[in-house]
N, C-alpha and C positions, 0 to 999 in steps of 0.2 A: 321262120323266127325262132332265134333260138331260145332254148326253155331256160329261164331265170330262177336258180333255185332260191326258193325261199331263205332267210338269214335263221340262223339256228334261235330259238324263244329266250329271252333272257329274263330270268326268273330272281328277284328279292325273297328269298325263305327268310320269313320278319318274325319278332316276336321271342318270349320267353321258353319256346316248346324245350323241349328235352331230345337232342338227336339221337340220344341211345333207344329212346321207347321207339317199338314197333315201327307202329305209325310214320312218323318222322323218320323212321330208316330205311323201312322199305321204299316210300315217296323218294327220297333224296337219291339213293341210288338206283330206281327207278326213272326217275326223270335224266339221268347224267348217264343211263343205259342208251335212252331213245334220242341223245344229243342236245338235250337243252342248255344251257348254260347259267348257273347258278352262282348267285353270289349271297353271302349270307350277313344279317342284320339280325343278332343274337346278344340279348342280356340276361339272365336269372338274378340277379340282384335282389336284394328284398326294396319293397316299398318303394317309395317315389324316386331311386337312386335307380333303378331299371330303365324307367323314362327317357332320363337326363342322357343315359348313356345311349340309348335306343335312338335319341333323336339325334345325337354327336355323330353317329356312326351311320346313320342313314343321307344326313347333310354328305357327307364323301360318297355315296354310294347314286344318289340322287338321279344322276344320268346314263347309270349302269345299267337299267335293267328297262322290260317291257310290262311287266306284270309284276305286283304285290301279291305274295302270299302268305297269310297270316297261320302257322304252324298251330295245330293242336296243343292245349293247355287247359287247363281250369281258367287258369286267366285272360284266355284267348280272348275273348269276348270283349274286354278292355284293350286289348291290343287293335283290334278290330276299330274302334272307335280312336284310339292312338293316331292308327294309319291313314286314317281319314282326313286327318288334321294334318298331314305330312307328305301324302302326296297326292295329287289328282288324276293318277295313274289307276287303271283299273285294281280293284283288291278281291281277293280270292281267299275266302275263310274255309278254313279245314273245322268245321265246327264238331265232328265225331259224336257228341252227345248233345243232350241240353241240360244245363248243370243246373237247371231250375227243376227239371225232372228227378236226375238224380238224386239232389236232397231228399226232394218231397216226398216224390213217390216210390222211387225205388230202395234206397237208403232209409226213408224216414227219420231222419235227422233233424228236420224243420215241418214245422203244420204247418199246412194246407195254405192255410187263409193270416199268417202269419206277416209281420212288415220283412223280415227276413226273406221268407219264400216271393214276397213280391219285390223285393230285392233284387234276386236272382233272375225272376222272371224278364223286369225291366231291361235287363243287362242282355240277356236272350235275346231280348223282341229290339232292343236297339243296335246288337250287332246283325240280324238279319237284315234290320234297315239299310244299313251303311254298308254293307258286303254287295260286290255287284253280282260275285256268284258264291255259293254253300254248298261245300263238298258234303255229304255224308255215305254211308256204308251200305245203306240199303232203301228200295222205293217205298219198305214201309216206314223206316225212317223218316222219308221226305214228305210223306203224306203227315206223318205226328207234327211234323214242323209247320207245315202250310197250314193246319189246324190249328194248332194252338198260338203261332205268334204272326198269323195273317199275314204271311209273306207269300207272293205269288208262286207257283211253281219251276217257272221259268225260270229262273234264279237257282235252282238246285240242280247238284250233279252228282248220281250215284258213283263210286269208288270205292271196290272192296279193298278190304283190310293186305289181304294177302299173306307172304311171309318171304323172308330172307333164303331163297335156297341154300347159298352158303352157310347159314348158320343152320338148318335144318334140313334134315336128308334121309335117307333110310340108311338102316347098317347092315353091314356087308354079310354078316353072319347072327343068327340067334343069340340075345345078350344074355338068356337065363335057357336053365336046363329043364329037359322035355319033363311035364310030371306039375307042372306050376301053370296058373292063370292069373297074371296080374292086370290088374284093373286101376287104370293111373286117371288122375285129376289133379291139378295145377290151378289155381286161381288167386285172387283176393281176399275171399271168403267173403261177397259180398250178396246181400237179399237175391239178388237176378241169378245168381250160380245156383241158390238151394243145394247146398253141400249138406244140409239136415236128411234128404230125401237118398242122398248118396250112404250114408250111414246109416239109414233105416234098411235099404235093400240090403249092405253088410250084412245085418242081422241076418237077414232073412236067408241068407246065402251059407251062414255058418257049419251048414250041414254038408258042403263040397269043401273039405280041406284043401283042396288045389287051388281055392280061389282066395286071391288076399287083394286089399283095396290100399293102394298107396295113395294117399293124398298131400299135396305140397304146397305150401303158402300157408299163409296168416292173415288176417284183416276181422272187419267189424263183426261177421259172425261166427269166427274162429272159438271165442269162450264158450257159445251157446252150442255149436255142434259139439267139442269136445265135453258138456257136459251129457248132452245125448246118450251119448258114444258113452259114457260111464255109466248113465243111469240103464241103459239098455245091455250095458256089462259085453260089448261088443268085442270080440276076441282077432279078429282077421282085418284090422283098418291099421295100419301104418301110417299113425301123423308126423310126418318129415318137415314139416313147418317148412319156412321161409331160406331157399338156395340160391346160390350166384344164378343169373339166368343164364349163363354160360352151360350150367349144370342141368338143365331143364332139357336138352338134346336125349343127355344118357337114360334118363328115366322114362321119355317118350318112347327110344327104343326098345329099352328092355320090357314095354309094357306088349299085351295081349291086345288088349281093347284099351281107348281113352274116351272120356265122357267129357261132355261138354256141359251146358248148361239147365236146370230142370226148374227153378224159379217161380212164380206166379204173379211178379209183377209186370204190369203192361207193357215195360223196356224188354224183358225177357222176348216178348213175341215180337220186338220190332231192330233185333240186332244180331249177328252173328259175331260170337265173340273171337279174340285173338287167338284163343288156346286150339280153338276148333282147325284154323288156319295151322298153325305151327304140327298139329298131330298128324292134317293129312300130308304136310309136304315132307313130313318120315314116314308116310305110306300104310298109316293106323286104319283099321276101323273104327269109326267115330260113333258112340252113342249120345245123343243130346233130344232134347225135347221137341215135338211136331208144331213147328212156329208159322206161322205167313212168311218170316224174316228167312228161315231155313228154308223154302221151297224156291226162293229164288237164286238159287244157284245148285241145288242138290235134288239127288230122286232119293225117296225111301227105296232103302232094299237096296239100292244098285251103287252110290257111292257114298250112304250112311244108311245108320237103322235110326230109326224115329222112335220116341215113348210117348207118355202122357204127359203134360208138366204136372208138376207137383204130386206125384202118382211114384210111391218107391214099388209097391207090387207091378206094375208096368216095366216097370225099371230092371227090376228083377228076373221079369220074362224074357226081356230082352238082351240082357248079361248071360243068361242061361242058353238064348238063341245062336248068339258068338261062340260060347264056350263049347257048343255041341256040335258046330257046325263048322270044321278047319275051311272047307272049301269056299262057306257064305265069306268068314273073316279073308279069305284070301281073295277072293274076286271083289270084295269091297275095296280091301286095301290098294289092288291093283287099279281100280276105277278110279280113286282119288290120287295115286300117281297122277295117272292121264289128265285128271280134269286139273289139278295144280298145273302141270306144266303148260296146258291150254291157256288157263285163264288167271292162274295167281301169282306167276313168279315175278319176281321185281321188275323185271321189265315190260311185262305186261300189262301191271296195275300202273307202271310210270307211263305205260300208253293211256291207259284211261284216262289219267289225271290230264295229261297232254293236251286232249282232245278239247276237254274246258278252257284250260289256260290259252291254248291257240286260238279258242273263241272268243277270249276276252281281248287279246290281241288286234284281230280283226275289227271287235267292235270298240272298240276305245273311245271313238267319238260319242 
């Protein structure tokens, strides 16, 4: 009997997600590279207006897809609930993180037992209830959601974040002169990143005139970190501030070592940050905190170098290890490029997600 080829999966990518954000950009490109057919139902208008526009757009598309995929956004929780009213087809939610956890425990902008904290918990909880499948970035993150929101583990799938290899790639030649050793960090200066420990480490490394730190970005802890640098009188840190996303590549290519996250929050232990994927796509050795999540993908001293959480002294030791061992830097860089090519390109990430989306189509009844 002749083999009948399955029809390409048709996916409605739904919500008020940012298509330029790394998570959405990688997934969309990855799904398309794996032969999926996408239709887009997106609006980011303010207030209730976006729901009206999404309703009208979805009405035109409702017979053109097999599975509805709610893209990541702070407001994606309400998008899951709204999608449940619009369709009887399977809903897959890219949760990415808990907004309750982010605001209450990581950023500490809301008191734990406040009405606002409960509000965020309820919407995370309801979204978990309404989604048929929930996508997160690590197994440790899944365990947290299962515990906090009492959702069955069978609902969850793990899809690494990855990076777009067309936007992040190794430099053809060394971007800076011999004799300098650049330590790079870029991020939103949120507590889980622990940028204060980077500044403290920089102060301890001032005796090495070739070592300089380039800190890119701004955000919640930026002023606090800058004040720490001023109080310590740090001379080897360059606060570059926020730059266009397209310029991050040049900073990564110019670096000798890139830094991940070092904060004390529980979230630090559950995630692998975007910046880390971007750095390894460029083939750079990365130093980051030794956490349960990081071991889901990386091996210490093979394709990454791990240090203690919230420990500037250990960070100093690890930076010096890479500064003084050119061969170790080279080996880690080569190994992460191999790891990236095998598991973290857009096509590989798209294939990871497609497994869960296809399963939703098969089990649509």
